[in-house]
GUVEXDREN-155264 format. One record per residue (C-alpha): x, y, z. Coordinates in nm, 2 decimals. Example, Ala and Ser with C-alpha at 12.3 -4.5 7.8 and 13.67 -1.06 7.14 Angstrom:
% residues 2
(node (1.23,-0.45,0.78));
(node (1.37,-0.11,0.71));
% end
This chain:
% residues 596
(node (11.15,18.86,5.62));
(node (11.43,18.82,5.88));
(node (11.48,19.18,5.95));
(node (11.10,19.22,6.05));
(node (11.10,18.91,6.26));
(node (11.40,19.04,6.42));
(node (11.23,19.39,6.50));
(node (10.92,19.18,6.67));
(node (11.17,18.96,6.87));
(node (11.37,19.26,6.98));
(node (11.07,19.45,7.08));
(node (10.94,19.19,7.27));
(node (11.25,19.10,7.46));
(node (11.30,19.47,7.54));
(node (10.95,19.51,7.68));
(node (11.01,19.21,7.92));
(node (11.32,19.36,8.02));
(node (11.17,19.70,8.09));
(node (10.91,19.51,8.30));
(node (11.16,19.33,8.52));
(node (11.37,19.65,8.57));
(node (11.06,19.85,8.67));
(node (10.97,19.55,8.92));
(node (11.29,19.58,9.08));
(node (11.29,19.97,9.10));
(node (10.93,19.94,9.25));
(node (11.08,19.72,9.53));
(node (11.36,19.95,9.62));
(node (11.15,20.27,9.60));
(node (10.90,20.11,9.84));
(node (11.14,19.95,10.07));
(node (11.01,20.16,10.36));
(node (10.65,20.03,10.30));
(node (10.73,19.65,10.25));
(node (11.02,19.42,10.41));
(node (11.23,19.24,10.18));
(node (11.59,19.11,10.15));
(node (11.82,19.12,9.85));
(node (11.76,18.74,9.80));
(node (11.39,18.83,9.74));
(node (11.44,19.02,9.44));
(node (11.51,18.73,9.20));
(node (11.24,18.54,9.34));
(node (11.00,18.82,9.28));
(node (11.12,18.84,8.92));
(node (11.09,18.49,8.84));
(node (10.73,18.45,8.99));
(node (10.63,18.77,8.80));
(node (10.76,18.66,8.48));
(node (10.46,18.49,8.36));
(node (10.25,18.80,8.37));
(node (10.53,19.01,8.23));
(node (10.58,18.77,7.93));
(node (10.19,18.78,7.86));
(node (10.17,19.18,7.93));
(node (10.44,19.22,7.67));
(node (10.24,19.04,7.43));
(node (9.96,19.27,7.44));
(node (10.21,19.56,7.38));
(node (10.36,19.35,7.08));
(node (10.01,19.31,6.90));
(node (10.00,19.66,6.74));
(node (10.37,19.59,6.58));
(node (10.26,19.25,6.49));
(node (9.97,19.37,6.30));
(node (10.16,19.65,6.15));
(node (10.44,19.42,6.03));
(node (10.17,19.18,5.87));
(node (10.01,19.49,5.67));
(node (10.36,19.59,5.60));
(node (10.45,19.28,5.40));
(node (10.25,19.46,5.11));
(node (10.22,19.81,5.22));
(node (10.49,20.04,5.27));
(node (10.42,20.19,5.59));
(node (10.61,20.48,5.69));
(node (10.87,20.45,5.98));
(node (10.72,20.74,6.17));
(node (10.41,20.52,6.24));
(node (10.60,20.28,6.43));
(node (10.82,20.55,6.60));
(node (10.48,20.71,6.72));
(node (10.37,20.40,6.88));
(node (10.70,20.34,7.04));
(node (10.66,20.69,7.19));
(node (10.30,20.58,7.28));
(node (10.43,20.27,7.46));
(node (10.70,20.47,7.62));
(node (10.49,20.74,7.78));
(node (10.21,20.47,7.89));
(node (10.46,20.26,8.04));
(node (10.63,20.54,8.22));
(node (10.31,20.65,8.34));
(node (10.22,20.31,8.47));
(node (10.56,20.26,8.66));
(node (10.57,20.61,8.80));
(node (10.19,20.61,8.94));
(node (10.22,20.24,9.06));
(node (10.56,20.31,9.25));
(node (10.43,20.64,9.40));
(node (10.08,20.54,9.50));
(node (10.18,20.21,9.65));
(node (10.28,20.38,9.96));
(node (9.95,20.54,10.00));
(node (9.72,20.25,9.89));
(node (9.92,19.93,9.96));
(node (9.80,19.75,9.65));
(node (9.91,19.76,9.28));
(node (9.79,20.01,9.02));
(node (9.44,19.95,8.92));
(node (9.15,20.14,8.72));
(node (9.03,20.31,9.05));
(node (9.27,20.60,8.98));
(node (9.08,20.70,8.67));
(node (8.79,20.79,8.89));
(node (8.99,21.09,9.04));
(node (9.08,21.26,8.70));
(node (8.75,21.42,8.70));
(node (8.87,21.63,8.97));
(node (9.25,21.65,8.95));
(node (9.28,21.93,9.22));
(node (9.12,21.70,9.49));
(node (9.33,21.39,9.34));
(node (9.64,21.56,9.43));
(node (9.55,21.72,9.75));
(node (9.72,21.47,9.96));
(node (10.07,21.57,9.83));
(node (10.30,21.87,9.82));
(node (10.39,22.07,9.50));
(node (10.74,21.94,9.55));
(node (10.64,21.58,9.54));
(node (10.45,21.64,9.23));
(node (10.73,21.82,9.05));
(node (10.97,21.52,9.13));
(node (10.72,21.26,8.99));
(node (10.64,21.47,8.67));
(node (11.03,21.51,8.63));
(node (11.10,21.13,8.67));
(node (10.81,21.06,8.45));
(node (10.95,21.26,8.17));
(node (11.27,21.11,8.21));
(node (11.16,20.75,8.21));
(node (10.94,20.81,7.92));
(node (11.24,20.97,7.73));
(node (11.47,20.68,7.80));
(node (11.22,20.43,7.71));
(node (11.13,20.59,7.37));
(node (11.51,20.59,7.30));
(node (11.55,20.23,7.39));
(node (11.28,20.11,7.15));
(node (11.39,20.36,6.90));
(node (11.75,20.24,6.91));
(node (11.75,19.88,7.05));
(node (11.42,19.76,6.86));
(node (11.46,19.99,6.56));
(node (11.22,20.03,6.26));
(node (11.22,19.77,6.00));
(node (11.18,19.82,5.62));
(node (10.82,19.76,5.50));
(node (10.68,19.62,5.16));
(node (10.85,19.37,4.90));
(node (10.71,19.08,5.11));
(node (10.63,18.73,5.00));
(node (10.32,18.51,5.09));
(node (10.52,18.28,5.30));
(node (10.61,18.55,5.54));
(node (10.23,18.62,5.56));
(node (10.18,18.26,5.67));
(node (10.45,18.29,5.92));
(node (10.28,18.59,6.07));
(node (9.94,18.40,6.08));
(node (10.08,18.13,6.26));
(node (10.23,18.38,6.52));
(node (9.87,18.52,6.58));
(node (9.74,18.22,6.76));
(node (10.07,18.20,6.95));
(node (10.02,18.55,7.09));
(node (9.66,18.49,7.18));
(node (9.73,18.18,7.36));
(node (10.01,18.37,7.54));
(node (9.80,18.66,7.64));
(node (9.52,18.43,7.75));
(node (9.79,18.21,7.95));
(node (9.72,17.86,7.78));
(node (9.45,17.69,7.64));
(node (9.30,17.55,7.98));
(node (8.99,17.71,8.13));
(node (9.20,17.92,8.36));
(node (9.33,18.23,8.20));
(node (9.60,18.46,8.29));
(node (9.53,18.66,8.62));
(node (9.70,18.84,8.89));
(node (9.69,18.56,9.16));
(node (9.90,18.34,8.95));
(node (10.25,18.53,9.06));
(node (10.14,18.49,9.43));
(node (10.38,18.28,9.60));
(node (10.48,18.42,9.94));
(node (10.30,18.50,10.28));
(node (10.46,18.84,10.28));
(node (10.20,19.02,10.05));
(node (10.46,19.31,9.96));
(node (10.64,19.05,9.76));
(node (10.32,18.92,9.60));
(node (10.23,19.27,9.48));
(node (10.59,19.34,9.37));
(node (10.56,19.05,9.14));
(node (10.23,19.17,8.98));
(node (10.29,19.36,8.67));
(node (10.13,19.73,8.70));
(node (10.00,19.72,8.34));
(node (9.85,19.40,8.37));
(node (9.68,19.49,8.70));
(node (9.55,19.80,8.54));
(node (9.40,19.63,8.22));
(node (9.27,19.35,8.46));
(node (9.08,19.58,8.67));
(node (8.95,19.78,8.38));
(node (8.78,19.48,8.27));
(node (8.64,19.38,8.61));
(node (8.42,19.66,8.71));
(node (8.05,19.69,8.77));
(node (7.97,19.43,8.49));
(node (8.18,19.17,8.66));
(node (8.05,19.14,8.99));
(node (7.92,18.81,8.86));
(node (8.27,18.68,8.95));
(node (8.13,18.66,9.32));
(node (7.86,18.39,9.26));
(node (7.98,18.12,9.48));
(node (7.67,17.92,9.56));
(node (7.34,17.85,9.43));
(node (7.05,18.08,9.57));
(node (6.93,17.87,9.86));
(node (7.26,17.78,10.00));
(node (7.39,18.13,10.00));
(node (7.06,18.25,10.17));
(node (7.12,18.00,10.46));
(node (7.47,18.11,10.50));
(node (7.36,18.48,10.55));
(node (7.03,18.42,10.72));
(node (7.17,18.55,11.07));
(node (7.39,18.79,10.93));
(node (7.15,19.04,10.81));
(node (6.83,19.11,11.01));
(node (6.61,19.41,10.94));
(node (6.38,19.37,11.26));
(node (6.43,19.58,11.56));
(node (6.34,19.41,11.90));
(node (6.44,19.68,12.16));
(node (6.61,19.52,12.45));
(node (6.75,19.88,12.56));
(node (6.65,20.24,12.52));
(node (6.95,20.47,12.49));
(node (6.79,20.79,12.42));
(node (6.56,21.03,12.63));
(node (6.33,21.11,12.31));
(node (6.26,20.95,11.98));
(node (6.27,21.26,11.78));
(node (6.60,21.43,11.90));
(node (6.81,21.68,11.67));
(node (7.08,21.49,11.52));
(node (7.45,21.57,11.39));
(node (7.65,21.30,11.23));
(node (8.04,21.38,11.23));
(node (8.21,21.16,11.00));
(node (8.59,21.18,11.14));
(node (8.85,21.15,10.85));
(node (9.06,20.86,10.89));
(node (9.02,20.85,11.25));
(node (9.08,20.49,11.35));
(node (9.12,20.38,11.70));
(node (9.48,20.33,11.64));
(node (9.53,20.70,11.69));
(node (9.36,20.69,12.02));
(node (9.67,20.83,12.21));
(node (9.69,21.13,11.99));
(node (9.32,21.20,12.05));
(node (9.30,21.22,12.44));
(node (8.97,21.44,12.46));
(node (8.80,21.18,12.23));
(node (8.89,20.92,12.49));
(node (8.73,21.14,12.78));
(node (8.42,21.19,12.57));
(node (8.38,20.80,12.55));
(node (8.32,20.80,12.92));
(node (8.03,21.07,12.86));
(node (7.81,20.87,12.58));
(node (7.73,20.55,12.42));
(node (8.07,20.39,12.30));
(node (8.07,20.12,12.03));
(node (8.38,19.96,12.16));
(node (8.42,19.70,11.86));
(node (8.32,19.91,11.57));
(node (8.50,19.85,11.24));
(node (8.51,20.04,10.90));
(node (8.36,19.86,10.60));
(node (8.61,20.02,10.35));
(node (8.92,20.21,10.31));
(node (8.82,20.54,10.14));
(node (8.60,20.83,10.25));
(node (8.36,20.79,9.94));
(node (8.31,20.44,10.03));
(node (8.28,20.47,10.39));
(node (8.02,20.76,10.37));
(node (7.79,20.55,10.18));
(node (7.83,20.26,10.43));
(node (7.77,20.51,10.74));
(node (7.48,20.70,10.58));
(node (7.30,20.46,10.38));
(node (7.37,20.16,10.58));
(node (7.49,19.97,10.25));
(node (7.79,19.77,10.23));
(node (8.12,19.83,10.03));
(node (8.27,19.64,9.75));
(node (8.63,19.53,9.67));
(node (8.67,19.71,9.35));
(node (8.42,19.97,9.29));
(node (8.27,20.28,9.46));
(node (7.88,20.29,9.46));
(node (7.90,20.66,9.52));
(node (8.08,20.72,9.19));
(node (7.80,20.53,9.01));
(node (7.50,20.76,9.03));
(node (7.24,20.55,8.87));
(node (7.32,20.28,9.15));
(node (7.38,20.54,9.47));
(node (7.03,20.72,9.39));
(node (6.86,20.41,9.47));
(node (7.02,20.35,9.81));
(node (6.83,20.39,10.13));
(node (6.95,20.65,10.38));
(node (6.92,20.81,10.71));
(node (6.85,21.14,10.56));
(node (6.56,21.01,10.33));
(node (6.40,20.83,10.62));
(node (6.40,21.11,10.87));
(node (6.29,21.36,10.60));
(node (5.99,21.16,10.56));
(node (5.95,21.21,10.94));
(node (5.96,21.61,10.91));
(node (6.34,21.66,10.96));
(node (6.54,21.93,10.79));
(node (6.84,21.78,10.64));
(node (7.16,21.93,10.56));
(node (7.53,21.85,10.50));
(node (7.86,22.02,10.53));
(node (8.21,21.93,10.38));
(node (8.48,22.20,10.34));
(node (8.63,22.03,10.03));
(node (8.50,21.99,9.68));
(node (8.17,21.84,9.73));
(node (8.17,21.74,9.34));
(node (8.47,21.50,9.41));
(node (8.39,21.13,9.38));
(node (8.03,21.23,9.31));
(node (7.95,21.31,9.65));
(node (7.70,21.60,9.57));
(node (7.52,21.35,9.32));
(node (7.47,21.09,9.60));
(node (7.38,21.34,9.89));
(node (7.10,21.50,9.68));
(node (6.98,21.18,9.57));
(node (6.95,21.04,9.91));
(node (6.77,21.31,10.10));
(node (7.01,21.59,10.21));
(node (6.86,21.92,10.12));
(node (7.11,22.18,10.20));
(node (7.47,22.14,10.11));
(node (7.76,22.33,10.20));
(node (8.10,22.30,10.05));
(node (8.43,22.48,9.99));
(node (8.27,22.69,9.74));
(node (8.04,22.86,10.01));
(node (8.35,22.97,10.20));
(node (8.57,23.28,10.15));
(node (8.85,23.24,9.90));
(node (9.12,23.29,10.18));
(node (8.92,23.00,10.40));
(node (8.91,22.78,10.09));
(node (9.30,22.77,10.09));
(node (9.34,22.72,10.45));
(node (9.43,22.34,10.40));
(node (9.53,22.13,10.10));
(node (9.21,21.97,10.08));
(node (8.99,22.29,10.14));
(node (8.88,22.45,10.46));
(node (9.04,22.34,10.78));
(node (8.84,22.19,11.05));
(node (8.85,22.46,11.31));
(node (8.66,22.67,11.06));
(node (8.42,22.41,10.94));
(node (8.33,22.30,11.31));
(node (8.28,22.67,11.38));
(node (8.05,22.68,11.08));
(node (7.85,22.38,11.22));
(node (7.84,22.52,11.55));
(node (7.69,22.85,11.39));
(node (7.45,22.69,11.20));
(node (7.31,22.47,11.50));
(node (7.28,22.78,11.70));
(node (7.07,22.96,11.42));
(node (6.81,22.70,11.39));
(node (6.47,22.78,11.50));
(node (6.32,22.54,11.74));
(node (6.01,22.32,11.65));
(node (6.15,22.14,11.34));
(node (6.39,21.89,11.41));
(node (6.70,21.87,11.22));
(node (6.97,21.61,11.08));
(node (7.30,21.75,11.00));
(node (7.59,21.57,10.84));
(node (7.93,21.72,10.85));
(node (8.27,21.53,10.72));
(node (8.60,21.65,10.87));
(node (8.89,21.68,10.63));
(node (9.23,21.78,10.80));
(node (9.34,21.47,10.93));
(node (9.43,21.35,10.57));
(node (9.75,21.34,10.36));
(node (9.96,21.57,10.35));
(node (9.86,21.65,10.73));
(node (9.88,22.02,10.69));
(node (9.72,22.14,10.99));
(node (9.80,22.48,11.18));
(node (9.91,22.30,11.52));
(node (10.24,22.16,11.57));
(node (10.22,21.95,11.91));
(node (10.37,21.63,11.81));
(node (10.67,21.53,11.61));
(node (10.50,21.27,11.41));
(node (10.30,21.48,11.14));
(node (10.03,21.22,11.11));
(node (9.96,21.20,11.48));
(node (9.99,21.57,11.49));
(node (9.71,21.60,11.25));
(node (9.50,21.37,11.45));
(node (9.56,21.56,11.77));
(node (9.45,21.88,11.58));
(node (9.13,21.71,11.49));
(node (9.08,21.61,11.88));
(node (9.13,21.97,11.99));
(node (8.87,22.09,11.73));
(node (8.63,21.83,11.82));
(node (8.68,21.88,12.21));
(node (8.62,22.25,12.15));
(node (8.31,22.21,11.94));
(node (8.18,21.94,12.21));
(node (8.26,22.18,12.51));
(node (8.08,22.50,12.34));
(node (7.77,22.27,12.26));
(node (7.74,22.14,12.61));
(node (7.70,22.50,12.72));
(node (7.40,22.57,12.52));
(node (7.03,22.49,12.55));
(node (7.02,22.30,12.24));
(node (7.25,22.02,12.39));
(node (6.94,21.90,12.60));
(node (6.76,21.76,12.28));
(node (7.06,21.69,12.08));
(node (7.22,21.35,11.96));
(node (7.58,21.39,11.84));
(node (7.71,21.06,11.64));
(node (8.09,21.03,11.59));
(node (8.21,20.80,11.33));
(node (8.53,20.75,11.15));
(node (8.48,20.69,10.78));
(node (8.79,20.46,10.75));
(node (9.13,20.38,10.91));
(node (9.44,20.48,10.74));
(node (9.80,20.30,10.70));
(node (10.07,20.44,10.93));
(node (10.36,20.28,11.09));
(node (10.30,19.90,11.10));
(node (9.94,19.94,11.03));
(node (9.85,19.83,10.67));
(node (9.59,19.60,10.51));
(node (9.76,19.28,10.63));
(node (9.68,19.41,11.00));
(node (9.30,19.45,10.93));
(node (9.20,19.39,11.30));
(node (9.41,19.73,11.40));
(node (9.35,19.92,11.09));
(node (8.98,19.87,11.03));
(node (8.89,19.95,11.42));
(node (8.70,20.28,11.44));
(node (8.53,20.48,11.71));
(node (8.16,20.50,11.69));
(node (8.02,20.73,12.00));
(node (7.69,20.87,12.06));
(node (7.67,21.19,12.27));
(node (7.43,21.48,12.38));
(node (7.17,21.56,12.61));
(node (6.96,21.30,12.43));
(node (7.15,21.02,12.54));
(node (7.00,20.87,12.86));
(node (7.33,20.76,13.04));
(node (7.66,20.67,12.93));
(node (7.72,20.29,12.85));
(node (7.95,20.07,12.63));
(node (7.83,19.86,12.38));
(node (8.07,19.58,12.31));
(node (7.91,19.39,12.04));
(node (8.12,19.36,11.72));
(node (7.97,19.57,11.45));
(node (8.04,19.79,11.14));
(node (7.99,20.15,11.05));
(node (7.71,20.02,10.80));
(node (7.50,19.93,11.11));
(node (7.47,20.30,11.24));
(node (7.16,20.35,11.00));
(node (6.95,20.07,11.16));
(node (7.08,20.11,11.52));
(node (6.99,20.47,11.50));
(node (6.64,20.44,11.36));
(node (6.58,20.13,11.58));
(node (6.65,20.37,11.87));
(node (6.39,20.63,11.71));
(node (6.14,20.33,11.69));
(node (6.14,20.39,11.30));
(node (6.15,20.09,11.05));
(node (6.48,20.01,10.87));
(node (6.34,19.75,10.67));
(node (6.46,19.89,10.35));
(node (6.81,19.90,10.50));
(node (6.88,19.53,10.42));
(node (7.26,19.52,10.50));
(node (7.24,19.74,10.82));
(node (7.19,19.57,11.14));
(node (7.03,19.71,11.48));
(node (7.31,19.59,11.70));
(node (7.11,19.68,12.02));
(node (6.82,19.44,11.92));
(node (6.75,19.12,12.04));
(node (6.77,19.00,11.66));
(node (7.12,19.06,11.65));
(node (7.25,18.72,11.71));
(node (7.54,18.68,11.49));
(node (7.78,18.97,11.56));
(node (7.99,19.03,11.28));
(node (8.17,19.29,11.06));
(node (8.34,19.28,10.72));
(node (8.56,19.50,10.52));
(node (8.68,19.49,10.17));
(node (8.94,19.63,9.95));
(node (9.10,19.55,9.62));
(node (8.93,19.22,9.55));
(node (9.00,19.11,9.91));
(node (8.74,19.08,10.20));
(node (8.81,19.06,10.59));
(node (8.54,18.90,10.83));
(node (8.54,18.91,11.20));
(node (8.31,18.72,11.44));
(node (8.34,18.56,11.78));
(node (8.56,18.30,11.64));
(node (8.83,18.53,11.50));
(node (8.90,18.70,11.19));
(node (9.02,18.60,10.82));
(node (9.12,18.82,10.53));
(node (9.08,18.65,10.20));
(node (9.24,18.75,9.87));
(node (9.01,18.65,9.57));
(node (9.29,18.72,9.32));
(node (9.55,18.46,9.50));
(node (9.24,18.26,9.60));
(node (9.41,18.22,9.95));
(node (9.39,18.37,10.31));
(node (9.61,18.65,10.37));
(node (9.52,18.62,10.75));
(node (9.37,18.33,10.91));
(node (9.31,18.36,11.28));
(node (9.00,18.20,11.36));
(node (8.90,17.86,11.50));
(node (8.67,17.79,11.20));
(node (8.83,17.97,10.93));
(node (8.67,17.76,10.64));
(node (8.32,17.83,10.78));
(node (8.41,18.19,10.79));
(node (8.54,18.18,10.44));
(node (8.19,18.07,10.32));
(node (8.01,18.32,10.52));
(node (8.24,18.59,10.37));
(node (8.20,18.47,10.00));
(node (7.80,18.45,10.07));
(node (7.81,18.79,10.20));
(node (7.97,18.92,9.88));
(node (7.76,18.73,9.66));
(node (7.44,18.86,9.85));
(node (7.56,19.22,9.83));
(node (7.68,19.20,9.49));
(node (7.37,19.06,9.37));
(node (7.19,19.34,9.51));
(node (7.38,19.60,9.36));
(node (7.37,19.45,9.01));
(node (6.99,19.43,9.05));
(node (6.94,19.82,9.15));
% end
């Protein structure tokens, strides 16, 4: 009995020690992402210990059950050794993935990465082959070291020849383990927010156990949107009463026609933070309708695309595009205009099956789809993500020129070159990120210049809008005002005159605003607002990611973390009211999604 109990004790302590070492390694591997001092390391370890202790009990549960059975049954040692190997590989994968992805995502490992396994080529397109080789090598080394540690330091006890009193000891241990995993006997259970302790979000993230973060998010997916029920129905309705309006009362007509041909261009990652790298875009703002205070609803292309094209909000931990049974129920600009006789088409130079984009586009009214598979093999490999932007811009131009007059059309187009690993055929700026956006700017400028010289320009409306912002330099999720600020610009001969719309709005407001100008109903776009309407009385925008939500209005802006249950940013003269509105928005939108 002593040998078996000693094994369980050694296994548990070793797992906790591994978590602590991984935590320190995470901090130093990401020291270019987050700021910390040597003195912060022990504080992170201490504050994160409760999650480490709880997560180690998860890992211990299988050896405990095997040991209980092994009191009477002589379980072969290879069974435990196989479990040691499984644990070693799983932990190594979690540690390497968490440490590597944090620089891109700025939040801890969660279940969202599983959604990219369906299209692995697209999932790794943001990095170089050398980057992957190094990570795979590190993964194998860490897994091997962990397996040796479990095999030599924890060991494998002898099974069989037990007594009833030993069984009683294990029976008593089971509730202790369950309570430890749960985090106590009170109403509050173990959660990520319990380790948050600092105003420095990097330190809080460092304290979070990546294995627990993954398991926690795995159990808090679509079915758990109910966690965002904060108010009773009437109180929630009153809080969002002025936020969402579906009626257009025109106070200005920006277009020369109610049936222009329309091109919507989703500019990959092109936040306003890159304005200096995109000088031609700044010039174009003087020629069209520029929405100067537009903000992205989310942080990824699949989410931002749905927000812009369907006027539907984003959610903290799930992507609606990746849930076909939900995304096919959404309203969309394409479906509405298709009912008005428009021909609809969409072009994306990457893998259109990535993140269920094909399913979403087809289900919401986009008829003709063009993707990487429709280009030559040579063109398909001109960029890491697929066909580079100068080629796809040319394809869009050719398609527009070949359109027969008479039937109005709606074309959608997503650029892709301004994305990690920033592999573009232009080298004008030393910073590779800024250089990629300068390349996008040159492609866009050439495209618009050629369009303006054609007769088709006169009846054309070109809508330029970014899908999301991106982390670069000092810009990260903790600076949402800068990161989420994106351009939205309407150009073309169909624009009556240049002007600036300075009302706060979001990319999800594109649908209602556009349809309002076309004098079409947008009543089915429950969460898209016509920002040019007299009914738009509460200008606001919200953005969410990883169980956090940001809200901006005329009083300022706040960012609230629902795991930590506290403000990350609070720069408003009425922060508590804004928090209530933010929660009501999330409750309203979550309820709508669950009911679809």
